[in-house]
C-alpha positions in Angstrom: -50.1 -3.6 35.8 -46.4 -2.0 36.2 -45.1 -1.5 32.6 -42.4 -4.8 33.2 -45.6 -6.8 32.9 -47.0 -5.8 29.5 -45.9 -7.5 26.7 -43.4 -5.2 24.4 -45.8 -5.3 21.5 -48.3 -4.0 23.7 -46.6 -1.1 24.7 -45.5 -0.6 20.8 -49.0 -0.6 19.9 -50.1 2.2 22.3 -46.9 4.6 21.6 -48.1 4.5 17.9 -51.5 4.8 18.6 -50.2 8.1 20.0 -48.1 8.8 16.9 -51.3 8.2 14.3 -53.5 10.9 17.1 -50.3 13.4 16.6 -50.0 12.8 12.3 -53.7 13.4 12.5 -53.8 16.8 14.4 -50.8 18.2 12.5 -52.9 16.9 9.1 -56.3 19.0 10.3 -54.2 21.8 11.7 -52.0 22.2 8.4 -55.2 21.8 6.1 -56.7 24.9 7.7 -58.1 27.3 5.6 -57.8 30.0 8.1 -55.3 29.7 11.7 -56.9 27.3 14.6 -55.0 29.4 17.1 -55.9 32.9 15.2 -52.3 32.9 14.0 -50.2 30.8 11.5 -47.1 30.8 13.4 -48.3 29.5 16.6 -50.0 26.6 14.5 -46.9 25.8 12.6 -45.0 25.6 16.3 -48.0 23.3 17.5 -47.0 21.3 14.1 -43.9 21.4 14.8 -44.0 20.1 18.5 -46.3 17.4 17.6 -43.7 16.6 14.6 -40.8 16.3 17.1 -43.2 14.4 19.3 -43.8 11.6 16.5 -40.0 11.2 16.5 -39.3 10.9 19.8 -42.4 8.1 20.0 -40.2 6.4 16.9 -37.2 6.0 18.9 -38.8 5.3 22.0 -40.8 2.6 20.6 -37.8 1.2 19.2 -36.1 1.3 22.8 -38.5 -0.8 23.9 -38.7 -3.2 21.4 -35.1 -3.9 21.6 -34.9 -3.4 25.4 -32.5 -6.2 26.5 -30.4 -5.2 23.6 -29.9 -2.0 24.5 -29.9 -1.6 28.0 -26.8 -3.7 27.7 -25.2 -1.2 25.7 -25.8 1.5 27.6 -24.7 -0.6 30.9 -21.6 -1.5 28.7 -21.5 2.7 27.4 -22.5 4.9 30.2 -22.3 8.8 29.5 -20.6 9.2 32.9 -21.6 9.6 36.5 -24.4 11.3 36.0 -26.2 8.4 34.4 -24.1 5.6 35.1 -25.3 3.6 32.0 -29.5 4.0 32.8 -31.4 3.7 29.9 -34.3 4.9 32.1 -33.1 8.1 31.8 -31.9 8.6 27.7 -35.0 11.0 26.9 -32.8 12.4 23.6 -34.3 10.9 19.9 -31.2 12.1 18.6 -28.6 9.9 21.2 -31.5 7.2 21.2 -31.3 6.8 17.7 -27.7 7.5 17.2 -27.2 4.3 19.8 -30.3 1.6 18.1 -28.8 1.7 14.9 -25.7 0.0 16.3 -27.9 -1.8 17.5 -29.1 -3.8 14.3 -29.8 -2.5 10.5 -33.6 -3.1 11.7 -34.0 -0.6 14.1 -36.0 1.9 12.3 -39.4 0.9 11.0 -39.4 -0.3 7.9 -42.4 1.1 5.3 -44.9 -1.4 3.4 -46.4 -0.5 0.5 -48.5 -3.9 0.4 -49.6 -6.6 2.6 -50.7 -10.0 0.7 -51.2 -13.2 2.3 -48.8 -16.0 0.3 -50.2 -18.8 2.9 -51.7 -20.0 6.0 -50.6 -17.3 8.6 -47.8 -16.2 6.2 -48.0 -12.7 4.4 -45.5 -11.0 1.7 -44.8 -7.6 2.5 -43.7 -5.1 -0.4 -41.7 -2.5 1.0 -42.3 1.3 -0.6 -39.4 3.4 -2.2 -39.7 5.6 0.9 -35.8 6.5 1.5 -35.4 6.6 5.7 -32.3 6.2 7.9 -32.0 7.5 11.5 -29.9 10.5 10.3 -33.4 11.7 8.1 -35.0 11.6 11.3 -32.5 13.0 13.3 -32.4 16.3 11.3 -36.5 16.6 11.0 -35.8 16.7 15.3 -33.9 19.1 14.9 -35.4 21.6 12.8 -38.8 21.1 14.3 -36.9 22.7 18.0 -35.6 25.4 15.5 -39.1 26.3 16.1 -39.1 25.7 19.9 -37.3 28.5 21.6 -38.2 32.5 21.5 -34.7 34.6 20.5 -32.8 36.8 23.0 -33.1 40.5 22.6 -30.2 40.8 24.0 -28.7 39.2 21.5 -26.1 41.8 19.1 -28.0 40.1 16.1 -30.9 40.0 17.5 -32.8 42.3 14.8 -31.1 39.6 11.7 -32.1 37.2 14.2 -36.0 38.6 14.0 -35.8 39.3 10.4 -34.0 35.5 9.8 -37.2 33.7 12.2 -39.8 35.8 9.3 -38.4 34.1 6.4 -38.4 30.8 8.1 -42.3 31.0 9.4 -43.2 31.7 6.1 -41.7 28.7 5.5 -43.0 26.9 8.1 -46.4 25.5 6.4 -44.9 23.9 3.3 -42.1 21.9 5.9 -45.3 20.7 7.8 -46.8 19.2 5.1 -43.1 17.7 4.0 -41.9 16.1 7.1 -46.0 14.8 7.9 -45.9 13.2 4.6 -42.6 11.4 5.3 -43.9 10.2 9.1 -47.4 9.6 8.0 -45.5 7.3 4.5 -42.9 5.8 7.6 -45.1 4.6 9.6 -48.9 4.0 8.7 -47.8 0.5 7.1 -44.8 -0.5 8.6 -42.8 -3.6 9.9 -40.3 -4.4 12.8 -37.8 -7.1 13.0 -36.4 -7.7 16.8 -32.8 -9.8 16.1 -31.7 -12.1 18.5 -27.9 -11.9 20.9 -26.5 -14.8 23.1 -23.8 -13.1 23.7 -24.3 -10.8 26.9 -21.0 -8.9 26.7 -21.7 -8.3 22.4 -25.2 -6.7 23.0 -24.2 -5.2 18.9 -23.8 -8.7 18.0 -26.4 -9.4 14.8 -28.2 -12.8 14.9 -31.2 -13.9 13.3 -34.4 -12.7 13.6 -36.2 -13.2 16.6 -39.5 -11.6 15.9 -41.2 -9.2 13.3 -44.4 -7.3 14.1 -46.8 -5.5 11.4 -48.3 -2.8 12.3 -51.4 -0.9 10.2 -52.5 2.5 11.3 -55.9 1.7 9.4 -58.8 4.0 9.3 -57.6 7.9 10.1 -61.5 7.8 11.0 -60.6 6.5 14.4 -57.0 6.1 17.0 -57.2 2.6 16.5 -54.0 0.7 15.7 -53.4 -3.1 14.4 -50.5 -5.7 15.2 -49.7 -8.9 13.9 -46.9 -10.4 16.0 -44.9 -13.0 14.8 -42.4 -15.1 17.0 -39.5 -16.8 14.9 -39.9 -20.6 15.2 
C-alpha cells in the first residue's frame, strides 16, 4: 500500500515500534558485563548510532503527524534551488526539529506518567517531570554524531585528537546510559497533539487541537506499540 494511503497514526506507530526496538537493543548492549562486539568502543559506537536514529525517528514521526503544515512551511521557505522547498528531501533531524517547533508548541512528544480513565472514552493524563525541548534533542543528536567519524591522521593535532578521543570513550558508557534513560522516559508512554490550521499561507497558525494520540510502548518483552487516537468533535 502506498504511504499516502496509510493513516498517519499507523505510520507513527510503525516508527515508534522501530524506536522501541532500538532502545531495547541499546539497553541490552550497555548492560552487558563484557563487550558484545569484543571491544567496548565498538559497543558504544553501536549505541550512539541507535540513539541518533531514535532522535531521527522522533523528528520524522512528528513531521508526518504535522505533514500538511510542514509541507506548506517548506514550500514557503525553500532552502535554495537544490530542494525547492521539497519536504521529501529533508533528512537532518536538527533542521527538522527546528522547523517543527516553529509550527506548534506541541511538536514534541509529551511524556506521560500515568493514564487514568475519567469517563466513557475519556482519560486523565498526568505528565512526568521530564524537561524536554528540541534543543535537548539536537544536543543529543550532535553528541552521538561525534562518535560516527574517524580522525584524519594528517591533521597537525592528530595526537592531541587521539588523546581526547580516549577520554571521550572512557566517558561514553555513562553517556549512553543517561541518553537511553532520557529517551525511554520521553517515549515509553507519551501523548502527541495535532493542531488545526485554516490559513494556507500561514502554517505557523496556532489553532485548536485537531487530534490527540496516546502512545504506549507496553512490555519490553515484545516490540508491540499501542496507539489510542482521539479526534476533535
